[in-house]
C-alpha positions in Angstrom: 45.5 21.5 -37.3 43.3 22.8 -34.5 42.1 26.4 -34.8 43.9 29.1 -32.7 47.0 26.9 -32.4 49.3 29.9 -32.0 47.2 31.9 -29.7 48.5 30.6 -26.3 50.5 32.0 -23.4 54.3 31.6 -23.7 55.7 29.0 -21.4 58.2 30.3 -18.9 59.9 28.8 -15.9 58.3 29.8 -12.6 60.7 32.1 -10.7 62.1 30.6 -7.5 61.4 32.4 -4.3 64.3 32.7 -1.8 62.5 32.7 1.5 65.3 34.9 2.9 65.1 36.0 6.5 62.7 38.9 6.9 61.0 38.3 3.5 57.2 38.3 3.2 57.2 34.9 1.6 59.1 33.4 4.5 56.6 34.7 7.0 53.7 33.6 4.9 55.1 30.1 4.5 55.9 29.7 8.2 52.3 30.8 9.0 50.9 28.1 6.6 53.2 25.5 8.2 51.8 26.3 11.6 48.2 26.2 10.3 48.7 22.8 8.8 50.5 21.4 11.9 47.7 22.5 14.1 44.9 21.0 12.1 44.3 17.3 11.7 42.8 16.5 8.3 40.8 13.6 7.0 41.6 12.8 3.4 39.1 10.9 1.3 39.8 9.3 -2.1 38.4 11.3 -5.0 36.6 9.0 -7.5 34.4 10.4 -10.2 34.4 13.7 -8.4 33.1 12.2 -5.2 34.8 12.0 -1.8 35.1 8.4 -0.9 35.9 7.3 2.7 36.5 4.0 4.3 36.5 2.6 7.8 40.3 2.0 7.6 41.9 5.3 8.6 45.7 5.5 8.2 47.6 8.0 10.3 49.8 10.6 8.6 52.9 11.9 10.5 55.9 13.9 9.5 59.0 11.8 8.9 60.9 14.2 11.2 58.4 14.1 14.0 56.8 10.7 14.1 54.7 11.3 17.2 52.9 14.3 15.7 49.7 13.6 13.7 48.9 15.6 10.6 45.7 13.6 9.9 44.3 10.4 8.5 43.6 9.1 5.0 41.0 6.5 3.9 42.7 3.2 2.8 40.9 1.7 -0.1 40.7 -1.8 -1.6 40.2 -3.5 -5.0 36.6 -2.3 -5.2 37.8 1.3 -5.1 40.3 0.7 -7.9 37.5 -0.7 -10.0 35.3 2.2 -9.1 38.0 4.6 -10.3 38.4 2.7 -13.6 34.7 2.9 -14.1 34.6 6.6 -13.3 37.4 7.2 -15.7 35.8 5.3 -18.6 32.5 7.1 -18.0 34.3 10.4 -18.3 36.4 9.4 -21.3 34.2 10.4 -24.3 33.3 13.8 -23.1 36.8 14.7 -22.0 38.4 13.4 -25.3 35.9 15.5 -27.3 36.6 18.7 -25.4 38.5 21.3 -27.4 42.2 21.3 -26.8 42.0 25.0 -25.8 39.7 24.1 -22.9 42.0 21.3 -21.7 45.0 23.7 -22.0 43.1 26.3 -20.0 42.5 23.9 -17.1 46.1 23.1 -16.7 47.3 26.7 -17.3 44.9 27.8 -14.5 46.2 25.0 -12.3 49.7 26.4 -12.8 48.6 29.8 -11.8 46.7 28.5 -8.8 49.7 26.6 -7.4 52.1 29.4 -8.2 49.7 31.9 -6.4 47.1 31.1 -3.8 48.1 27.4 -3.3 51.8 28.0 -3.3 52.2 28.1 0.5 49.9 25.2 1.1 51.5 22.9 -1.4 55.0 23.8 -0.2 54.0 23.4 3.5 52.3 20.1 2.8 55.5 18.9 1.1 57.7 20.1 3.9 55.6 18.5 6.6 54.6 15.3 4.8 57.8 14.5 3.0 60.3 16.3 5.2 61.7 18.8 2.6 63.3 22.1 3.6 61.7 25.3 2.2 64.1 25.6 -0.8 63.7 22.0 -1.9 59.9 22.3 -1.5 59.9 25.5 -3.5 61.8 24.3 -6.5 59.8 21.1 -6.5 56.2 21.6 -5.5 55.7 25.2 -6.6 58.1 25.8 -9.5 58.6 22.5 -11.2 54.9 21.5 -11.1 53.9 24.8 -12.5 56.5 24.3 -15.2 55.2 20.9 -16.0 51.7 22.3 -16.5 52.8 25.3 -18.6 55.4 23.5 -20.7 52.9 20.6 -21.1 50.6 22.9 -22.9 53.5 24.0 -25.1 54.3 20.3 -25.8 50.7 19.5 -26.8 50.7 22.4 -29.2 54.1 21.4 -30.7 52.7 17.9 -31.3 49.6 19.3 -33.0 51.9 21.2 -35.3 53.5 17.9 -36.5 51.7 17.6 -39.8 52.7 15.8 -43.0 53.3 17.4 -46.4 50.5 17.3 -49.0 51.0 16.8 -52.8 48.9 18.8 -55.3 45.3 17.6 -55.1 45.8 15.8 -51.8 45.3 16.9 -48.2 47.2 14.9 -45.5 46.8 15.6 -41.8 47.4 13.9 -38.5 44.9 13.6 -35.7 46.3 13.0 -32.3 43.8 10.9 -30.4 43.9 9.9 -26.7 44.7 6.2 -26.1 41.8 3.8 -26.0 41.0 3.0 -22.4 42.6 4.5 -19.2 46.1 5.4 -18.0 47.4 4.3 -14.6 49.7 6.9 -12.9 51.8 5.4 -10.1 53.7 8.2 -8.4 56.6 8.5 -5.9 57.1 10.3 -2.6 60.2 12.2 -3.4 58.9 14.9 -5.8 55.5 16.5 -5.4 55.9 17.8 -9.0 56.3 14.3 -10.4 53.2 13.2 -8.4 51.2 15.9 -10.1 52.7 15.6 -13.6 52.3 11.8 -14.0 48.5 11.9 -14.1 48.4 15.4 -15.6 50.5 14.7 -18.7 48.2 12.0 -20.1 45.1 13.9 -19.1 46.2 17.0 -21.0 46.3 14.9 -24.2 42.7 13.8 -23.6 43.2 10.6 -21.6 41.5 9.6 -18.4 43.6 8.5 -15.4 43.6 6.4 -12.3 46.2 7.9 -9.9 47.8 6.0 -7.0 50.3 8.2 -5.1 52.9 6.9 -2.7 51.5 6.2 0.7 54.1 8.5 2.1 53.0 11.4 -0.1 49.2 11.3 0.3 49.3 14.6 2.3 50.6 16.7 -0.7 48.7 14.6 -3.3 45.4 15.7 -1.7 46.4 19.4 -2.2 47.3 18.7 -5.8 43.8 17.1 -6.3 42.3 20.2 -4.8 44.1 22.4 -7.3 43.0 20.2 -10.2 39.4 20.5 -9.1 39.5 24.2 -8.5 41.1 24.6 -12.0 38.0 23.1 -13.4 39.1 19.5 -14.2 35.9 17.6 -14.9 34.9 14.7 -12.6 36.3 11.4 -13.5 39.2 12.6 -15.6 41.7 12.0 -12.8 40.7 9.7 -10.0 42.8 9.6 -6.8 42.9 6.3 -4.9 44.8 5.3 -1.8 45.5 1.6 -2.1 48.5 -0.7 -1.9 50.5 -1.2 -5.0 49.7 -4.9 -5.3 46.0 -4.2 -4.8 46.0 -1.6 -7.6 48.1 -3.8 -9.9 45.8 -6.8 -9.5 42.9 -4.8 -10.9 44.5 -2.3 -13.3 47.0 -4.7 -15.0 44.3 -7.3 -15.8 41.7 -4.8 -17.1 41.0 -5.0 -20.9 40.8 -1.2 -21.1 44.3 -0.7 -19.6 46.0 1.6 -22.1 49.2 2.7 -20.4 51.2 3.3 -17.2 53.1 6.5 -16.2 55.5 5.4 -13.5 58.2 6.7 -11.2 59.5 4.4 -8.5 61.9 1.5 -7.9 63.4 -0.6 -10.6 62.2 -3.8 -9.1 58.6 -2.6 -9.0 58.7 -1.4 -12.6 60.2 -4.7 -13.8 57.4 -6.5 -12.0 54.8 -4.4 -13.7 56.4 -4.9 -17.1 56.4 -8.7 -16.5 52.8 -8.7 -15.5 51.8 -6.6 -18.5 53.6 -9.2 -20.7 51.8 -12.0 -19.1 48.4 -10.3 -19.7 49.1 -8.8 -23.1 46.4 -10.9 -24.7 43.7 -9.4 -22.5 44.2 -5.7 -23.6 42.3 -3.9 -26.3 45.6 -2.2 -27.4 49.3 -2.6 -26.6 49.8 -0.6 -23.4 52.2 2.3 -23.4 54.8 1.7 -20.7 56.6 4.9 -19.5 58.8 4.7 -16.5 61.6 6.4 -14.7 63.2 4.3 -12.0 66.4 4.2 -10.0 69.9 5.5 -10.4 73.4 5.0 -9.1 74.4 8.5 -10.2 78.1 9.4 -10.4 80.6 12.3 -10.2 83.8 11.7 -12.1 86.7 14.2 -11.6 89.9 14.2 -13.6 93.2 15.7 -12.3 92.4 19.2 -13.8 89.0 19.6 -12.0 88.2 22.6 -9.9 88.5 21.1 -6.4 86.1 23.4 -4.6 83.5 22.9 -7.4 83.8 19.1 -6.9 83.5 19.4 -3.1 80.3 21.5 -3.4 78.8 19.2 -6.1 79.4 16.3 -3.7 77.7 18.0 -0.8 74.8 19.4 -2.8 74.4 16.5 -5.2 74.5 13.8 -2.5 72.8 15.4 0.5 70.1 17.8 -0.8 66.7 16.3 0.2 68.7 13.6 2.1 69.9 12.0 -1.1 66.3 10.9 -1.9 66.4 12.2 -5.5 66.6 9.7 -8.4 69.4 11.9 -9.6 71.3 12.2 -6.4 75.1 11.7 -6.5 75.9 8.4 -4.7 79.3 7.5 -6.0 82.3 9.6 -6.8 85.6 8.8 -8.6 88.5 11.2 -7.7 92.1 11.1 -8.7 94.7 10.4 -6.0 96.5 13.7 -6.6 93.5 15.8 -5.5 91.8 13.5 -3.0 93.2 14.8 0.2 92.4 18.4 -0.7 88.9 17.5 -1.8 88.4 15.4 1.3 89.4 18.4 3.5 87.1 20.7 1.6 84.1 18.3 1.9 84.8 17.9 5.6 84.8 21.7 6.2 81.5 22.1 4.3 79.8 19.2 6.2 80.9 20.6 9.5 78.5 23.6 8.8 75.5 21.5 7.7 72.6 21.6 10.1 70.2 18.7 10.4 66.7 18.8 11.9 63.0 19.5 11.1 62.2 21.6 8.0 60.1 24.0 10.1 63.5 25.4 11.1 64.6 27.0 7.8 68.3 26.8 8.7 68.3 23.0 8.5 69.9 21.9 5.3 69.2 18.2 6.0 65.9 16.8 7.2 64.6 13.2 7.8 64.4 10.3 5.4 60.9 9.3 4.4 60.1 6.4 6.7 61.3 3.7 9.0 62.0 1.0 6.4 64.2 3.5 4.5 66.0 4.5 7.8 66.6 0.9 8.7 68.0 0.0 5.3 70.4 3.0 5.2 71.5 2.5 8.8 72.3 -1.1 8.0 74.6 -0.2 5.1 76.3 2.5 7.2 76.9 0.0 10.1 78.3 -2.5 7.7 80.7 0.0 6.2 82.0 0.8 9.7 83.2 -2.7 10.1 84.1 -3.8 6.6 87.8 -3.9 5.8 87.0 -2.7 2.3 85.4 0.5 3.4 85.8 3.4 5.9 83.2 5.9 7.1 85.1 9.2 6.9 82.2 11.6 7.6 78.9 11.2 9.4 77.6 7.8 10.1 75.2 8.6 13.0 71.6 7.5 12.8 68.7 8.3 15.2 65.0 7.5 14.9 63.9 8.4 18.4 62.1 11.6 17.2 62.2 11.3 13.5 64.1 9.3 10.8 67.4 11.2 10.9 70.6 10.0 9.2 73.6 12.2 9.2 75.2 13.0 5.9 77.6 10.1 5.5 80.7 9.7 3.3 82.2 6.3 2.8 85.7 5.7 1.4 85.6 2.5 -0.7 88.9 0.7 -1.0 87.8 -1.2 -4.0 85.6 0.1 -6.9 83.0 -2.7 -6.6 82.2 -2.2 -2.9 78.5 -2.7 -2.3 77.7 1.0 -1.8 79.3 1.8 -5.1 76.9 -0.5 -6.8 73.5 -0.6 -5.0 71.0 2.2 -5.0 70.6 3.4 -1.4 68.3 6.4 -1.8 69.5 8.3 1.2 72.3 10.7 2.4 75.1 8.2 1.8 77.9 9.0 -0.7 80.7 6.6 -1.5 84.1 7.7 -2.9 86.6 5.7 -4.8 90.1 7.1 -5.3 91.8 6.1 -8.5 95.4 6.4 -9.7 95.8 9.5 -11.9 97.2 7.6 -14.8 94.3 5.1 -14.8 91.6 7.3 -16.1 90.6 5.0 -19.0 90.4 1.9 -16.7 88.4 3.8 -14.1 85.9 5.1 -16.8 85.4 1.5 -17.8 84.8 0.4 -14.2 82.3 3.3 -13.8 80.4 2.3 -16.9 80.1 -1.4 -15.9 79.7 -1.1 -12.1 76.0 -0.3 -12.0 72.9 -1.4 -13.8 71.6 2.1 -13.9 72.1 5.0 -16.3 70.2 8.0 -15.0 72.5 10.9 -14.3 76.2 11.6 -14.1 78.6 14.5 -14.0 82.2 15.1 -15.1 84.5 17.7 -13.6 87.4 18.9 -15.7 89.1 22.0 -16.9 90.5 20.2 -20.0 88.2 20.4 -23.0 89.9 17.4 -24.7 89.3 15.4 -21.5 85.7 16.6 -21.3 85.0 15.4 -24.8 86.7 12.1 -24.3 84.9 11.4 -21.0 81.5 12.5 -22.5 81.9 10.1 -25.4 83.3 7.3 -23.3 80.3 7.5 -20.9 77.7 8.0 -23.7 75.4 5.3 -22.4 76.1 5.7 -18.7 73.6 8.5 -18.1 70.5 9.9 -19.7 71.2 13.3 -18.2 74.9 14.2 -18.2 76.4 17.3 -16.6 79.7 19.0 -17.2 81.1 20.9 -14.3 77.9 20.7 -12.4 76.2 18.4 -9.9 74.1 15.6 -11.4 70.8 16.9 -9.9 68.4 19.8 -10.6 67.0 19.2 -14.1 64.7 22.1 -15.0 61.5 21.5 -17.1 62.0 23.0 -20.6 65.8 23.1 -20.2 67.0 19.6 -19.4 64.5 16.9 -20.3 64.8 14.2 -17.7 65.2 10.5 -18.0 67.6 7.6 -18.2 68.0 4.2 -19.8 69.4 0.8 -18.9 67.9 -0.1 -15.5 66.8 3.5 -14.9 63.8 3.5 -17.2 62.4 4.1 -20.6 64.2 7.5 -21.1 61.0 9.2 -22.3 62.1 12.5 -20.9 59.5 13.9 -18.5 58.1 17.3 -19.4 59.1 17.1 -23.0 57.4 16.4 -26.3 59.0 13.0 -26.3 57.0 12.0 -23.2 53.7 13.6 -24.4 53.9 11.7 -27.7 53.5 8.5 -25.7 50.0 9.5 -24.6 48.5 10.0 -28.0 47.5 7.6 -30.8 48.1 9.1 -34.2 45.6 8.8 -37.0 46.8 10.0 -40.4 44.1 11.0 -42.9 44.5 11.5 -46.6 41.8 13.2 -48.7 41.9 13.1 -52.5 40.1 16.1 -53.9 39.8 14.7 -57.4 39.8 10.9 -57.2 40.7 8.9 -60.4 38.0 7.4 -62.6 40.2 4.9 -64.4 42.2 2.1 -62.9 44.9 2.2 -65.5 48.3 3.8 -65.0 50.2 5.3 -68.0 52.9 2.6 -67.8 50.2 0.0 -68.7 49.3 1.7 -72.0 50.5 0.1 -75.2 53.2 1.7 -77.4 52.0 3.7 -80.4 52.5 2.0 -83.8 
């Protein structure tokens, strides 16, 4: 066991700031937003510690203000992916041999940097680049990413404590080695914290990483990389490249030193990656670790005893916070007929107060969806629901991309439980409700369980403990994160390890010891202090005459 294993700071969740009117943090964040808005940046790739630029400059604009330019980033190609792999492998030996305390120190420092001097900048970059309001940026970019780093150190130490028993005269111990080769981190736009954690988690365990962020989250990714470097992360440990997904895959997934992928994104992309890995399995030095969290068709199920106001609030928050662009966002609801009209009225009253607009105005609850392709997809489903005889748009339904990609919070009433928006992941501010007969709870639970290929998050609302137990057991495999009388979003690092199964991923629970174990290769060592000098065992000796 490494020395000084217990002498580490205690991991605690980063306190969430309110940004209330008149507060110093509100004024400070607004000033940073204005500073970033008024300064066009040029963002290079960071490979082996060097800033790498190209002639292909891609414009960055806020999703809520598409005619404003935040800056440009350098688009790379296959040669830059290879350059990043080479830089990672060059850094591997020295990084792997660095004492665990020093690796821990870098990420603990990174947590303090982003919770302190970088807090406003990372939050503002997330707000502008990904169109998140101040509260959503705070709980994501500042708090959750700091939590990932701090609890990551705790997870590393907990793993190092996993040691076998030793019999008299024998010493057994485990060594937790980094994987042979490099890890590929492919990160999403919707959570800045996930974008930072996916490369950081393998690196903390001594691995080297090639990191490709989403093209719509380059702006905040660059700030994360600045934090890593200021925290003292050695050159080449994490290499940031801006390339297309297929370009990265063509190089990474055929490389013999490819050791694993840490992924968050769409189910289709993840399945394609898995297939490619299978086709290339004979090329790799080791079997790659495949860790991924993908989509969800997350549900709320209310029984007739449910608190109606609590259900209404869970629908509004769960479906429309960050425009429904959370993997965990509620997108389908099952409500008994006896309470539907009341819940419908309550939801309507709440939505009538919801403001939509740019995140620079802190009073806007809903902002823009991430890009034009997302807007067009969502608008298409909404327009279809307006004319389908099996559906009715009961709230919202307006879409406008003249200034930014704004879609009004939309609620669709499905007249049959297999309507398309009850099944397909939309990833936007669209919630579909199915009203079931009160006496058909069992049948409706079966429909819920079979309707979608996903199993990420879900929630049950009930005031009947027997019903809660029954529903929880019946939906055992329908969600990797299951909530009782709460919305199905908002997992906190260290409290609700996050991940789902079925079509939603490998359920390796980000931010937990279960995830970190995937980034280490265990060597078990046995030392015999007094080895035998005779091959015979007592059972082979002859009987005495």
